[in-house]
C-alpha positions in Angstrom: 21.3 9.6 28.0 24.2 10.2 25.8 24.8 13.6 24.2 25.2 11.9 20.8 21.8 10.3 21.0 20.2 13.5 22.1 21.8 15.3 19.2 20.6 12.7 16.7 17.1 12.7 18.0 16.6 16.5 18.0 16.1 16.7 14.2 14.0 13.5 14.2 11.8 14.8 16.9 11.3 18.1 15.1 10.3 16.3 11.9 7.8 14.0 13.7 6.5 17.0 15.7 5.9 18.9 12.4 4.0 15.9 11.0 1.8 15.6 14.1 1.2 19.3 14.0 0.2 19.1 10.4 -2.3 16.3 11.2 -3.8 18.3 14.2 -4.0 21.5 12.1 -5.7 19.5 9.4 -8.2 18.0 11.9 -8.9 21.5 13.2 -9.6 22.7 9.6 -11.9 19.8 9.1 -13.8 20.7 12.3 -14.0 24.3 11.1 -15.4 23.3 7.7 -17.9 20.8 9.2 -19.2 23.4 11.7 -20.3 25.8 8.9 -17.2 27.9 8.1 -16.6 27.7 4.4 -18.2 25.3 1.9 -19.7 22.1 3.1 -17.1 19.3 3.4 -18.0 15.7 2.8 -16.1 13.5 5.3 -14.6 10.2 4.6 -14.3 7.5 7.2 -11.3 5.9 5.3 -9.5 9.3 5.3 -10.2 9.7 9.0 -9.0 6.2 9.7 -5.7 6.8 7.8 -5.2 10.0 9.7 -5.7 8.2 13.0 -3.4 5.3 12.0 -0.7 7.8 10.9 -0.9 9.8 14.1 -0.5 6.6 16.2 2.4 5.4 13.9 4.2 8.7 14.4 3.8 8.6 18.2 5.0 5.0 18.2 7.9 5.8 16.0 9.1 8.6 18.3 8.6 6.3 21.4 10.4 3.3 20.0 13.4 5.3 18.7 14.4 5.5 22.4 15.3 1.8 22.1 18.2 2.9 19.9 19.9 4.5 23.0 20.6 1.1 24.4 21.5 -0.5 21.1 23.6 2.0 19.1 26.9 2.8 20.8 28.5 4.6 17.9 26.3 6.6 15.4 27.3 6.6 11.8 26.2 9.1 9.2 24.4 6.4 7.3 22.3 5.4 10.3 21.6 9.0 11.1 20.4 9.6 7.5 18.2 6.5 7.7 16.5 7.6 10.9 15.9 11.0 9.3 14.6 9.4 6.1 12.1 7.3 8.0 10.8 10.4 9.9 10.6 12.3 6.6 8.5 9.5 5.0 6.0 9.7 7.9 5.9 13.5 7.5 5.2 13.1 3.8 2.3 10.8 4.5 0.8 13.5 6.7 1.3 16.1 4.0 -0.3 13.9 1.4 -3.3 13.2 3.6 -4.1 16.8 4.5 -5.3 19.1 1.7 -3.2 22.2 1.2 -6.0 24.1 -0.5 -9.1 23.7 1.6 -11.0 25.9 -0.8 -10.9 23.2 -3.5 -11.4 20.2 -1.2 -15.1 19.6 -0.8 -15.0 15.8 -0.5 -12.3 14.0 1.4 -13.1 10.7 -0.4 -12.4 12.3 -3.8 -9.3 14.1 -2.4 -7.8 10.8 -1.1 -8.5 9.0 -4.4 -6.7 11.8 -6.2 -3.6 11.3 -4.0 -3.8 7.5 -3.6 -0.9 6.7 -5.9 1.5 9.0 -4.0 0.1 7.9 -0.7 0.6 4.2 -1.3 4.0 4.7 -2.8 5.2 6.6 0.3 3.3 4.2 2.5 5.2 1.3 1.0 8.5 3.1 1.4 7.7 3.9 5.1 6.8 0.2 5.7 10.1 -0.9 4.2 11.9 1.7 6.4 9.9 0.3 9.4 11.2 -3.2 8.7 14.8 -2.0 8.4 14.4 0.0 11.6 13.0 -3.0 13.4 15.9 -5.1 12.1 18.4 -2.5 13.4 16.8 -2.7 16.8 17.3 -6.4 17.2 17.8 -8.4 14.1 15.4 -10.8 12.4 14.3 -12.3 15.7 13.1 -8.9 16.8 11.3 -8.3 13.5 9.6 -11.6 13.5 8.6 -11.2 17.2 6.8 -8.0 16.3 4.4 -9.5 13.8 6.3 -9.5 10.6 5.8 -13.3 10.1 2.4 -13.3 11.6 0.6 -10.7 9.6 2.6 -7.5 9.4 4.9 -8.4 6.5 2.0 -9.6 4.3 -0.1 -6.5 5.2 2.8 -4.2 4.5 3.7 -5.7 1.2 0.0 -5.5 0.3 0.4 -1.8 -0.1 2.5 -2.6 -3.2 -0.5 -4.2 -4.8 -2.9 -1.4 -3.7 -0.5 1.1 -5.3 -0.8 -0.3 -8.8 -4.3 -1.6 -8.8 -7.0 -0.1 -11.1 -9.6 -0.2 -8.3 -11.5 3.1 -8.3 -12.4 3.1 -4.7 -10.2 2.7 -1.6 -9.1 -0.8 -0.8 -11.0 -0.6 2.5 -10.2 -4.1 3.5 -6.5 -3.3 3.0 -6.9 -0.3 5.3 -8.1 -2.6 8.1 -5.9 -5.5 7.3 -2.8 -3.5 7.1 -2.1 -0.9 9.6 -4.6 -2.0 12.2 -2.8 -5.3 12.5 0.6 -3.7 12.2 -0.1 -1.1 14.9 -1.6 -3.8 17.1 1.7 -5.8 16.6 3.7 -2.7 17.5 1.8 -2.3 20.7 2.8 -5.7 22.1 5.3 -5.4 24.9 
Protein backbone atom coordinates (compact mmCIF):
# COMPACT_ATOMS: atom_id res chain seq x y z
CA UNK A 1 0.00 0.00 0.00
CA UNK A 2 1.41 3.38 -0.96
CA UNK A 3 2.00 6.09 1.59
CA UNK A 4 0.10 8.54 -0.59
CA UNK A 5 -3.02 6.32 -0.64
CA UNK A 6 -2.84 5.82 3.13
CA UNK A 7 -2.55 9.56 3.65
CA UNK A 8 -5.56 10.24 1.42
CA UNK A 9 -7.73 7.58 3.02
CA UNK A 10 -7.07 8.65 6.64
CA UNK A 11 -9.38 11.68 6.48
CA UNK A 12 -11.97 9.78 4.44
CA UNK A 13 -11.97 6.94 6.96
CA UNK A 14 -12.41 9.40 9.82
CA UNK A 15 -15.42 11.05 8.14
CA UNK A 16 -17.05 7.70 7.33
CA UNK A 17 -16.25 6.47 10.84
CA UNK A 18 -17.94 9.53 12.33
CA UNK A 19 -21.01 8.90 10.17
CA UNK A 20 -21.24 5.26 11.24
CA UNK A 21 -20.73 6.31 14.86
CA UNK A 22 -23.53 8.87 14.51
CA UNK A 23 -25.88 6.19 13.17
CA UNK A 24 -24.99 3.73 15.93
CA UNK A 25 -25.38 6.34 18.68
CA UNK A 26 -28.74 7.28 17.15
CA UNK A 27 -29.86 3.65 17.18
CA UNK A 28 -28.74 3.44 20.81
CA UNK A 29 -30.82 6.52 21.62
CA UNK A 30 -33.82 4.97 19.86
CA UNK A 31 -33.41 1.79 21.92
CA UNK A 32 -33.17 3.86 25.10
CA UNK A 33 -36.37 5.76 24.27
CA UNK A 34 -38.27 2.62 23.27
CA UNK A 35 -37.28 0.85 26.49
CA UNK A 36 -38.98 3.50 28.62
CA UNK A 37 -36.33 6.16 29.25
CA UNK A 38 -37.85 9.48 28.26
CA UNK A 39 -41.08 10.15 26.39
CA UNK A 40 -42.60 7.42 24.23
CA UNK A 41 -41.07 7.34 20.75
CA UNK A 42 -43.12 6.28 17.74
CA UNK A 43 -40.92 4.28 15.38
CA UNK A 44 -40.98 4.46 11.60
CA UNK A 45 -40.10 1.47 9.46
CA UNK A 46 -39.14 3.81 6.59
CA UNK A 47 -36.76 5.75 8.85
CA UNK A 48 -35.24 2.49 10.07
CA UNK A 49 -34.86 1.23 6.52
CA UNK A 50 -33.08 4.45 5.47
CA UNK A 51 -30.73 4.11 8.43
CA UNK A 52 -29.93 0.52 7.48
CA UNK A 53 -29.39 1.42 3.82
CA UNK A 54 -27.14 4.35 4.74
CA UNK A 55 -25.11 2.19 7.12
CA UNK A 56 -24.53 -0.40 4.37
CA UNK A 57 -23.76 2.36 1.84
CA UNK A 58 -21.10 3.83 4.15
CA UNK A 59 -19.48 0.45 4.73
CA UNK A 60 -19.50 -0.29 0.97
CA UNK A 61 -18.06 3.16 0.23
CA UNK A 62 -15.17 2.57 2.60
CA UNK A 63 -14.60 -0.96 1.23
CA UNK A 64 -14.67 -0.03 -2.46
CA UNK A 65 -12.36 2.98 -2.07
CA UNK A 66 -9.60 0.40 -1.72
CA UNK A 67 -9.99 -0.17 -5.47
CA UNK A 68 -8.50 3.28 -5.99
CA UNK A 69 -5.14 1.97 -4.76
CA UNK A 70 -4.74 -0.03 -7.96
CA UNK A 71 -6.22 2.61 -10.26
CA UNK A 72 -4.82 5.96 -9.14
CA UNK A 73 -1.08 6.25 -9.50
CA UNK A 74 -0.85 10.00 -8.87
CA UNK A 75 -3.31 11.76 -6.58
CA UNK A 76 -4.41 15.27 -7.48
CA UNK A 77 -5.95 17.79 -5.14
CA UNK A 78 -9.18 17.71 -7.17
CA UNK A 79 -9.52 13.94 -6.84
CA UNK A 80 -8.72 14.16 -3.13
CA UNK A 81 -11.39 16.84 -2.60
CA UNK A 82 -13.91 14.78 -4.57
CA UNK A 83 -13.38 11.68 -2.39
CA UNK A 84 -13.65 13.85 0.75
CA UNK A 85 -16.83 15.50 -0.62
CA UNK A 86 -18.43 12.10 -1.26
CA UNK A 87 -17.64 11.02 2.32
CA UNK A 88 -19.02 14.31 3.66
CA UNK A 89 -22.28 13.82 1.74
CA UNK A 90 -22.72 10.38 3.32
CA UNK A 91 -21.97 11.86 6.74
CA UNK A 92 -24.56 14.61 6.17
CA UNK A 93 -27.18 12.00 5.34
CA UNK A 94 -26.52 10.39 8.72
CA UNK A 95 -26.77 13.75 10.48
CA UNK A 96 -30.06 14.54 8.73
CA UNK A 97 -31.58 11.14 9.61
CA UNK A 98 -30.72 11.21 13.33
CA UNK A 99 -32.48 13.84 15.47
CA UNK A 100 -30.17 16.19 17.38
CA UNK A 101 -32.77 17.03 19.99
CA UNK A 102 -34.34 13.78 21.13
CA UNK A 103 -36.55 15.66 23.57
CA UNK A 104 -38.58 17.11 20.69
CA UNK A 105 -38.59 13.98 18.53
CA UNK A 106 -41.56 11.81 19.52
CA UNK A 107 -42.43 10.42 16.10
CA UNK A 108 -39.71 9.36 13.65
CA UNK A 109 -42.19 9.46 10.75
CA UNK A 110 -42.94 13.13 11.41
CA UNK A 111 -39.25 13.84 11.98
CA UNK A 112 -38.29 12.32 8.62
CA UNK A 113 -41.06 14.20 6.83
CA UNK A 114 -39.81 17.47 8.32
CA UNK A 115 -36.30 16.76 6.96
CA UNK A 116 -37.21 15.09 3.67
CA UNK A 117 -36.32 18.03 1.42
CA UNK A 118 -32.81 18.22 2.84
CA UNK A 119 -32.50 14.43 2.88
CA UNK A 120 -33.48 13.95 -0.77
CA UNK A 121 -31.33 16.86 -1.93
CA UNK A 122 -28.22 15.44 -0.23
CA UNK A 123 -29.26 11.92 -1.29
CA UNK A 124 -29.35 13.02 -4.94
CA UNK A 125 -25.95 14.71 -4.61
CA UNK A 126 -24.49 11.55 -3.01
CA UNK A 127 -25.84 9.43 -5.86
CA UNK A 128 -24.29 11.74 -8.44
CA UNK A 129 -21.01 11.50 -6.51
CA UNK A 130 -21.41 7.70 -6.54
CA UNK A 131 -21.76 7.70 -10.32
CA UNK A 132 -18.67 9.89 -10.71
CA UNK A 133 -16.77 7.69 -8.24
CA UNK A 134 -17.74 4.58 -10.19
CA UNK A 135 -16.68 6.27 -13.43
CA UNK A 136 -13.28 7.11 -11.90
CA UNK A 137 -12.81 3.45 -10.96
CA UNK A 138 -13.29 2.08 -14.44
CA UNK A 139 -15.03 4.32 -16.92
CA UNK A 140 -18.51 3.94 -18.34
CA UNK A 141 -18.08 0.17 -18.76
CA UNK A 142 -17.54 -0.17 -14.99
CA UNK A 143 -20.55 2.08 -14.23
CA UNK A 144 -22.90 0.18 -16.55
CA UNK A 145 -21.60 -3.15 -15.25
CA UNK A 146 -22.62 -2.13 -11.72
CA UNK A 147 -26.30 -1.62 -12.42
CA UNK A 148 -26.44 1.92 -13.76
CA UNK A 149 -28.12 0.90 -17.00
CA UNK A 150 -30.14 -1.92 -15.43
CA UNK A 151 -31.86 -0.07 -12.61
CA UNK A 152 -29.47 2.02 -10.57
CA UNK A 153 -29.42 5.12 -12.74
CA UNK A 154 -33.19 5.32 -13.01
CA UNK A 155 -33.58 4.72 -9.27
CA UNK A 156 -30.93 7.28 -8.42
CA UNK A 157 -32.45 9.96 -10.60
CA UNK A 158 -35.81 9.13 -9.07
CA UNK A 159 -34.68 10.93 -5.93
CA UNK A 160 -34.80 14.16 -7.92
CA UNK A 161 -38.51 13.69 -8.42
CA UNK A 162 -39.07 12.68 -4.80
CA UNK A 163 -37.27 15.84 -3.70
CA UNK A 164 -39.73 18.20 -5.35
CA UNK A 165 -42.97 16.27 -5.12
CA UNK A 166 -45.86 17.50 -3.01
CA UNK A 167 -46.53 14.03 -1.61
CA UNK A 168 -47.16 14.33 2.10
CA UNK A 169 -46.00 10.82 3.01
CA UNK A 170 -42.74 9.06 2.19
CA UNK A 171 -42.41 7.76 -1.31
CA UNK A 172 -42.14 4.24 0.16
CA UNK A 173 -41.96 2.57 -3.21
CA UNK A 174 -39.02 4.81 -4.04
CA UNK A 175 -37.26 3.68 -0.87
CA UNK A 176 -37.43 0.07 -1.97
CA UNK A 177 -36.91 0.72 -5.66
CA UNK A 178 -33.93 2.96 -5.17
CA UNK A 179 -31.34 1.97 -2.65
CA UNK A 180 -32.30 -1.68 -2.27
CA UNK A 181 -31.62 -2.22 -5.97
CA UNK A 182 -28.60 0.07 -5.92
CA UNK A 183 -27.08 -1.67 -2.90
CA UNK A 184 -27.83 -5.05 -4.47
CA UNK A 185 -26.04 -3.87 -7.59
CA UNK A 186 -23.06 -2.73 -5.51
CA UNK A 187 -22.82 -6.17 -3.91
CA UNK A 188 -22.19 -8.00 -7.17
CA UNK A 189 -18.63 -9.19 -7.55
